[in-house]
DRENVOTOR-24555 format. One record per residue (C-alpha): residue number from 1; residue in three letters; x, y, z. Coordinates in pm, 1 decimal, decimal comma, m for minus. Example, Ala and Ser with C-alpha at 12.3 -4.5 7.8 and 13.67 -1.06 7.14 Angstrom:
# residues 2
ATOM; 1; ALA; 1230,0; m450,0; 780,0
ATOM; 2; SER; 1367,0; m106,0; 714,0
# end
This chain:
# residues 184
ATOM; 1; MET; 16908,5; m15375,1; m15376,0
ATOM; 2; THR; 17255,0; m15251,4; m15464,6
ATOM; 3; ARG; 17558,0; m15400,1; m15305,2
ATOM; 4; ARG; 17626,3; m15080,7; m15106,7
ATOM; 5; ARG; 17277,0; m15073,0; m14964,3
ATOM; 6; TYR; 17295,8; m15444,1; m14886,8
ATOM; 7; LEU; 17621,4; m15399,9; m14691,1
ATOM; 8; CYS; 17482,3; m15102,3; m14499,8
ATOM; 9; PHE; 17166,3; m15301,2; m14425,3
ATOM; 10; LEU; 17377,7; m15587,1; m14286,5
ATOM; 11; ALA; 17579,6; m15345,7; m14069,7
ATOM; 12; VAL; 17262,1; m15195,9; m13922,4
ATOM; 13; LEU; 17104,7; m15538,4; m13871,3
ATOM; 14; THR; 17416,4; m15661,8; m13690,6
ATOM; 15; ALA; 17425,3; m15354,6; m13466,7
ATOM; 16; VAL; 17059,2; m15381,3; m13373,4
ATOM; 17; SER; 17040,2; m15757,8; m13327,9
ATOM; 18; THR; 17363,9; m15824,1; m13136,1
ATOM; 19; PRO; 17226,9; m15961,4; m12807,2
ATOM; 20; ALA; 17391,4; m15948,0; m12469,6
ATOM; 21; LEU; 17499,4; m16297,0; m12371,8
ATOM; 22; ALA; 17396,6; m16438,7; m12035,5
ATOM; 23; SER; 17570,4; m16722,4; m11860,7
ATOM; 24; THR; 17387,6; m16935,5; m11603,9
ATOM; 25; LEU; 17574,6; m17120,3; m11329,2
ATOM; 26; VAL; 17453,0; m17342,9; m11045,4
ATOM; 27; ILE; 17604,7; m17428,4; m10708,9
ATOM; 28; THR; 17438,8; m17758,4; m10621,5
ATOM; 29; GLY; 17550,8; m17808,6; m10262,0
ATOM; 30; PRO; 17544,6; m18130,1; m10058,3
ATOM; 31; ALA; 17243,7; m18348,1; m9969,9
ATOM; 32; LEU; 17082,7; m18207,3; m9654,0
ATOM; 33; LEU; 17018,6; m18503,4; m9423,9
ATOM; 34; PHE; 16901,6; m18369,3; m9087,0
ATOM; 35; ASN; 16623,5; m18148,7; m8948,8
ATOM; 36; VAL; 16726,0; m17817,3; m8796,3
ATOM; 37; VAL; 16605,7; m17757,5; m8438,6
ATOM; 38; ASN; 16633,5; m17415,3; m8271,0
ATOM; 39; TRP; 16874,7; m17246,3; m8511,9
ATOM; 40; ASP; 16740,4; m16894,5; m8537,8
ATOM; 41; ASN; 16795,6; m16704,8; m8866,2
ATOM; 42; SER; 17013,6; m16970,8; m9021,5
ATOM; 43; GLY; 17117,0; m17029,6; m9382,0
ATOM; 44; LEU; 17424,1; m16957,3; m9593,6
ATOM; 45; GLN; 17679,2; m16680,9; m9616,0
ATOM; 46; ILE; 17752,6; m16615,4; m9983,3
ATOM; 47; THR; 17973,0; m16368,0; m10167,8
ATOM; 48; ALA; 17901,2; m16246,1; m10519,3
ATOM; 49; LEU; 18214,9; m16274,5; m10732,7
ATOM; 50; ALA; 18055,6; m16086,3; m11025,2
ATOM; 51; ASN; 17751,2; m15867,3; m11075,7
ATOM; 52; VAL; 17486,2; m16138,9; m11099,9
ATOM; 53; THR; 17121,3; m16215,6; m11045,8
ATOM; 54; LEU; 17028,4; m16491,8; m10804,0
ATOM; 55; GLU; 16755,6; m16643,2; m11019,1
ATOM; 56; SER; 16647,9; m16929,3; m10793,3
ATOM; 57; PHE; 16739,4; m17171,4; m10516,5
ATOM; 58; VAL; 16592,3; m17479,3; m10352,5
ATOM; 59; PHE; 16475,4; m17429,8; m9994,0
ATOM; 60; ASN; 16510,1; m17765,7; m9815,1
ATOM; 61; ASN; 16276,8; m17760,1; m9515,8
ATOM; 62; GLN; 16036,7; m17951,2; m9292,3
ATOM; 63; GLY; 15722,0; m17827,4; m9466,0
ATOM; 64; ALA; 15616,2; m17533,2; m9246,9
ATOM; 65; ALA; 15552,6; m17183,8; m9382,0
ATOM; 66; ASP; 15860,8; m16964,3; m9357,2
ATOM; 67; THR; 16014,9; m16632,7; m9455,0
ATOM; 68; ILE; 16345,3; m16626,7; m9640,9
ATOM; 69; TRP; 16562,1; m16316,6; m9637,7
ATOM; 70; LEU; 16858,9; m16195,8; m9834,3
ATOM; 71; THR; 17053,7; m15963,6; m9606,7
ATOM; 72; ASP; 17379,7; m15777,4; m9636,5
ATOM; 73; ALA; 17670,5; m15861,7; m9405,3
ATOM; 74; ALA; 17541,4; m15611,4; m9146,9
ATOM; 75; GLY; 17205,6; m15792,2; m9131,6
ATOM; 76; SER; 16994,0; m15535,5; m9318,7
ATOM; 77; VAL; 16715,1; m15712,7; m9507,8
ATOM; 78; LEU; 16752,4; m15650,6; m9882,3
ATOM; 79; GLN; 16495,5; m15898,7; m10020,1
ATOM; 80; THR; 16217,9; m16115,6; m9877,0
ATOM; 81; TYR; 16057,0; m16435,2; m10003,8
ATOM; 82; ILE; 15746,1; m16575,7; m9835,9
ATOM; 83; TYR; 15721,4; m16954,7; m9847,5
ATOM; 84; GLY; 15372,0; m17092,1; m9787,2
ATOM; 85; GLY; 15478,3; m17437,8; m9673,8
ATOM; 86; GLY; 15391,8; m17787,9; m9789,0
ATOM; 87; GLU; 15700,8; m17894,7; m9987,5
ATOM; 88; ALA; 16015,6; m18048,8; m9845,0
ATOM; 89; ALA; 16225,3; m17911,2; m10132,2
ATOM; 90; HIS; 16075,7; m17586,7; m10261,6
ATOM; 91; LEU; 16212,0; m17416,5; m10574,5
ATOM; 92; ALA; 16206,9; m17042,3; m10505,7
ATOM; 93; THR; 16234,1; m16820,0; m10814,2
ATOM; 94; VAL; 16349,5; m16477,7; m10695,4
ATOM; 95; GLY; 16554,4; m16268,7; m10945,6
ATOM; 96; TRP; 16758,8; m16085,9; m10680,0
ATOM; 97; SER; 17050,9; m15866,1; m10797,7
ATOM; 98; MET; 17385,7; m15913,1; m10627,1
ATOM; 99; LEU; 17693,0; m15689,6; m10658,8
ATOM; 100; ALA; 18045,6; m15822,5; m10710,5
ATOM; 101; GLY; 18252,9; m15833,4; m10393,2
ATOM; 102; THR; 17950,7; m15808,1; m10162,0
ATOM; 103; THR; 17880,7; m16065,7; m9891,1
ATOM; 104; TYR; 17520,1; m16169,9; m9828,2
ATOM; 105; HIS; 17326,5; m16397,6; m9594,2
ATOM; 106; LEU; 17049,8; m16614,3; m9739,9
ATOM; 107; ILE; 16856,0; m16708,5; m9427,7
ATOM; 108; SER; 16536,7; m16875,7; m9307,1
ATOM; 109; ASP; 16335,5; m16713,9; m9027,9
ATOM; 110; ASP; 16180,9; m17022,3; m8862,5
ATOM; 111; PRO; 16433,6; m17170,5; m8614,1
ATOM; 112; SER; 16302,6; m17527,2; m8653,8
ATOM; 113; ASN; 16196,9; m17560,2; m9018,1
ATOM; 114; GLY; 16513,6; m17614,5; m9221,7
ATOM; 115; ARG; 16744,9; m17901,1; m9308,9
ATOM; 116; TYR; 17121,7; m17926,6; m9272,9
ATOM; 117; THR; 17418,1; m18153,4; m9305,1
ATOM; 118; SER; 17764,1; m18160,9; m9156,1
ATOM; 119; TYR; 17998,1; m18004,3; m9405,9
ATOM; 120; ILE; 18370,1; m17964,9; m9360,3
ATOM; 121; GLY; 18557,8; m17887,3; m9675,5
ATOM; 122; ASN; 18660,1; m17623,4; m9921,0
ATOM; 123; ARG; 18432,0; m17338,6; m10001,5
ATOM; 124; ILE; 18220,4; m17412,3; m10305,3
ATOM; 125; SER; 18229,0; m17148,6; m10574,9
ATOM; 126; ASN; 18196,1; m17077,5; m10942,9
ATOM; 127; ALA; 18262,7; m16765,1; m11150,6
ATOM; 128; HIS; 17950,2; m16595,9; m11009,1
ATOM; 129; LEU; 17921,1; m16691,8; m10644,4
ATOM; 130; ARG; 18110,9; m16834,8; m10347,5
ATOM; 131; VAL; 17945,0; m17010,3; m10053,2
ATOM; 132; ASP; 18154,7; m16902,2; m9753,2
ATOM; 133; GLY; 17977,2; m17140,4; m9515,7
ATOM; 134; ALA; 17664,4; m17182,4; m9308,4
ATOM; 135; TRP; 17522,3; m16882,1; m9124,7
ATOM; 136; GLY; 17346,5; m16926,9; m8791,3
ATOM; 137; MET; 17317,9; m16775,9; m8445,1
ATOM; 138; GLY; 17468,7; m16453,4; m8586,0
ATOM; 139; ALA; 17797,3; m16610,9; m8694,4
ATOM; 140; LEU; 17963,6; m16809,1; m8970,6
ATOM; 141; GLN; 17938,3; m17182,4; m8901,3
ATOM; 142; SER; 18228,7; m17358,9; m9070,4
ATOM; 143; SER; 18114,4; m17718,2; m9018,0
ATOM; 144; ALA; 17757,7; m17721,6; m9156,7
ATOM; 145; TRP; 17547,0; m17644,2; m9464,0
ATOM; 146; PHE; 17197,6; m17506,3; m9396,8
ATOM; 147; HIS; 16872,2; m17512,3; m9599,3
ATOM; 148; PHE; 16967,3; m17390,5; m9947,4
ATOM; 149; THR; 17090,5; m17583,9; m10251,5
ATOM; 150; ASN; 17089,8; m17536,1; m10628,7
ATOM; 151; LEU; 17178,1; m17166,5; m10612,2
ATOM; 152; THR; 17125,4; m17055,4; m10973,8
ATOM; 153; THR; 17276,3; m16728,1; m11094,2
ATOM; 154; THR; 17301,7; m16544,8; m11424,7
ATOM; 155; ASP; 17516,4; m16261,9; m11542,0
ATOM; 156; THR; 17483,6; m16056,8; m11856,8
ATOM; 157; VAL; 17786,9; m16020,0; m12077,2
ATOM; 158; ILE; 17774,8; m15705,0; m12287,1
ATOM; 159; ALA; 17951,7; m15690,9; m12623,6
ATOM; 160; GLU; 18315,4; m15586,9; m12594,3
ATOM; 161; PRO; 18392,2; m15218,5; m12654,7
ATOM; 162; GLY; 18608,3; m15312,6; m12955,9
ATOM; 163; THR; 18311,2; m15483,0; m13120,8
ATOM; 164; LEU; 18092,4; m15181,4; m13058,0
ATOM; 165; VAL; 18358,5; m14951,7; m13208,5
ATOM; 166; LEU; 18376,7; m15167,6; m13522,2
ATOM; 167; VAL; 17999,0; m15162,9; m13564,9
ATOM; 168; ALA; 17990,0; m14785,2; m13512,6
ATOM; 169; ALA; 18271,8; m14737,6; m13765,8
ATOM; 170; GLY; 18081,1; m14949,3; m14019,8
ATOM; 171; LEU; 17765,6; m14744,6; m13968,5
ATOM; 172; ALA; 17961,3; m14419,2; m14000,1
ATOM; 173; ALA; 18119,3; m14544,8; m14324,9
ATOM; 174; CYS; 17773,2; m14628,7; m14461,9
ATOM; 175; ARG; 17651,8; m14279,6; m14371,2
ATOM; 176; LEU; 17956,7; m14113,6; m14528,0
ATOM; 177; ARG; 17923,6; m14321,3; m14843,8
ATOM; 178; ARG; 17555,6; m14236,1; m14867,6
ATOM; 179; ARG; 17629,6; m13864,6; m14825,6
ATOM; 180; ARG; 17915,8; m13871,4; m15078,9
ATOM; 181; PHE; 17736,3; m14067,1; m15350,4
ATOM; 182; GLY; 17382,2; m13949,3; m15290,6
ATOM; 183; ARG; 17085,5; m14169,6; m15220,3
ATOM; 184; ASN; 17136,1; m14397,5; m15522,5
# end
């Protein structure tokens, strides 16, 4: 293979095989020490700080079957997860998309199935997500943390436009060189 063809081959290979990079972040949350009793539709209020996918979370509960919802701030159900019961700390793998700047409620339907702890402190956040506080009885609860821990999110980082321009310029140069000097 000639040097020209080799360089063009490398340019094409680089353009085709440049993957999008994904970063994964986790908000662990505190240990949930107490059983919830009569807290209807309770959970967490969270805000997406970037366009991310909520990949999974741990649902800390008392073992009964339950329905978990992701709602928007107005209470419209966007996603549903059915939990069959039996585990006190259930890992739910969901893959739910979340848009930057949007506030959501991650809530449990059963009013007496979850776990909580008293929580007074700063909001917990990372580059993907911010936990605004507990959500229950239709309002933000600033002194508790309900049900959900280990909120795992991913985002996909696409190659910078400058990188794409350089790859395109290299491919165009290969094409021009091939046209100018023939196929040899």
